[in-house]
N, C-alpha and C positions, 0 to 999 in steps of 0.2 A: 817865360818867356811862353811863348805858342808856334808866330808865322812868320818866318825869317824870313829877307829875303837873301842878296846879294848885288851893289847897282856901282854905277858910277856915275861923275857928276866933270869934266875937266877932266882931273887928271887925276879925282881923287876918286878912289874904288875903299866902299866900304859896306857895313851890314849892316841893318835894319830894323828894326821893328813893325809889321804889317798892319792896322788898324786901320778897316771899313775906310781901305783906298788910302789912307795917312801912313808916311817914315817919319819911325823916329829913328833917331841915328843910333846906332851902338856904339855903347863907350867902352872898350877893354876884348876878351878875350873871345868869340863865341861861343866856346867850347869851355869855358873857362863858368866865369860866375860878372857877366856882364854887365850895363846897367846902361839906360838910353835917357837921350837930350828929352825933357818933354815937348817943350815947343815940336811938331811937325816938321817936317823940310818945304819947303818952295819946289814942287815935281816940275817944275818947268826944267827942260832939256836932263833928265835923269834920265838910265837907259838901264835896262832890269838883265842884268850878266847868270850863270848861268851860279846856282845858292852857295853852292862851296867848291873848294879845287882838291879835290885827290888828289891823292900818290898812285893809289891804280883804283880801276874799275872793274870790278868783278859780277859776269852775270853768272845766271844759274840756269839755265838749261830743263827741258823736259819738266817742266816741273807745275801742270795742269794735265791731268789726263788725256782732256780733252784733247788736250794739244798733240799727247803725247800721239793719241790715238793716228790724230787728223797725218800726223807725221809721217807714219807706218811705222813705229820708232816702240821702240821696246821701253815698258814705265822703267826707271832710273827704281833701285835698292837702297841708293845711299845718293843726296845731293849730287848733283852734275855741272861744275864748274870751271868758266878759261876765265882770263882777263883782256878788256879792252880797253887799247888807248885813249889815257884819259884827252890826250887831241881830237879823238871823236867827237868829244863833248861838244854843244848849242845850247845855248839857251833858247826861252820861251824865245817865241818871233823872229827867229832865224828860219833863215832857208836850211834845207836839205837835198844834200849835192850827190845826182846817181850820177855812177861815172864814167859807168857802161851802160848809157843804154838801151842797149840790145837782150845784157842781161836777164833775169826776173830780178825786180828788189822788192821785200820783203815790207812793210808795217809790222814792228809789234807790239803793241797796247803794256805796259808796267811799273810795277810799283817797285820804286825803287828803298831800301836801306839806307841812313848815315848814319856814321860812326861817331859818333863822341868821346871817345875816352880810348886811346894805345889800349889794345886787348888781342891776350893770347890765349889757347886751352881754353877759355868758358866756357862752364855746364848753363845747357839752356833753359834751367834755373833762376842762373843771374845772367843773361844774356842784355836782357833789357837793360839793366844799370848803364853798359854799353852805347847805345843807340840815342843820340841826338837825335831823330827823326825821320821820317818818311814824306818822297817829294814824286809827282810825277816823271814818267821816264818813258822809252822807248828804245828799241833796241832794232835798231833797223838792218837787214840783212838781204847781203846780197844771194840768194840760194843760184845760181850759176854756179861760185865761187866754191858756198858753199860743201855741196852734194857731191862736188870733185874732188874733193881733198877733204881725211880726217879730222884736222883740226880745224876748230871754227873762228880764230882769231884773225884772222887776216878779212873774211868774208863781211866780217860786222864791226870793223875796225877803221872802215874809210872816217877820214876826216868827214864830221855835220852829220854821223851814225849814230850818235846818241841823243837825242835831245833828252834835256832836263829841265827840271822847274816846272815853275818862275819861283816856287818859296817851298822853303822845306818845314813844315805841320811837327813840332814837337810834342805839341800836347794831343795827340789821335789812337784811340787803339786799331791798328792795323788787320784783324784776326776778323771782319765781317764789312768790307769792306766792297763797295761795288767799285766794277774795272769796267770802263766802255771805251772806245774809239769810236771817231765815226771821219768816214772819209766824206769830203765833200755837203758834210751833214745828215750822209746815212749812216745810220748807226751798223757795223761791220763786227765792232767785239763786245760781247758784254756776259759779264760773269760777276767774283767775287772772290775776294782776297782770301774766305771759308775754303776754297775749291783749294786753293796751296798743298798739295802733297808731306813739302817742309815747311813749317812756315816759317815768318821774320826770326823767331828769335832760336829756332831750330837750327835754320840757318848762320845766325852768326855763331852759335854754340859750334857749330861744325864746320865749320870753314876759319875758323880761327885757332881749329887743332892741326891747320897744315900753313899756316903762315899769319902773320902779325898784322893788324889791321891798324888804322891811325886815325887821326879825329880827321874826320873828313873826305873820310873813303866810301865808295860806290858801289851796295850789293844791289845789281837787278834780282827780282825774286822769279823773273818765269812769266810768259806773256798766257793768257785763255787761246781756247779752240777759234777760229775763225780769222787767221791771218790772212793776209790778201797784197795784189799787188800793187806798188804807186807806179803814178806816170806824174811827168813835168803839170804843174800846174793847180795839184792834188791839193788840197790843205786839211790836214790831219789835227786830227782836239783827240788828245788823254784828258777823259774825266774821270778822275774819283775823289771818290764819297769824304767829300770835307777837303775838299782841298783845293786850288786856284786849279781852272785849266792849264793844260800845259798843248800850245797852237804852235803850230808847224808849214809852212810850204816848203813844196818841191820843186824844184825845178834839174 
């Protein structure tokens, strides 16, 4: 496998391998040993969905030192994580909805890990065996609520607050990727995943010591510095090296 997406045509929902823009429908369990149809699908009427259906979305905070500094927050000594509602997920091309226009609401570009196998208490050295792949994401945040509460889940779990996709890359090294966010064509965030204080394998290991991870679960690894506010009409694009860009608009 390499580039995997989840799609809908009519009443049928399916995973497919994406090769040069062509879709080859999967046969079997996407997290097992699937095969693919030899002939590409007719693209007419096919809609891109979020690439997986996680039982939980786990967000990691302050995982880039520069973002911790701009947030006036202490750099954590171990990964800081919380749960986001799966109902906050939207696919590539969908609209981010701001529930309280009078609040400050920010973009946050992130690399996301997709779990491929059930895992509990895995060592860092073995964590890669349990990762299905990686995709682009955003952790949209209502800062007004976040700064008024000690828990961050509500500020980050509104419907549409977790754009994800469009595809999962199963053959990519996550440790030295460029990660960028463009707002209306202007570069706003620009960093490397090598700047993560806790890398992807360390995150899977640490989180799995606290709870069981299931196939399809998503871990947002944190955002670099230069987060900023969004307004209605914005076009937001997350570009991560080796991945299809994730593009969403705001209303």
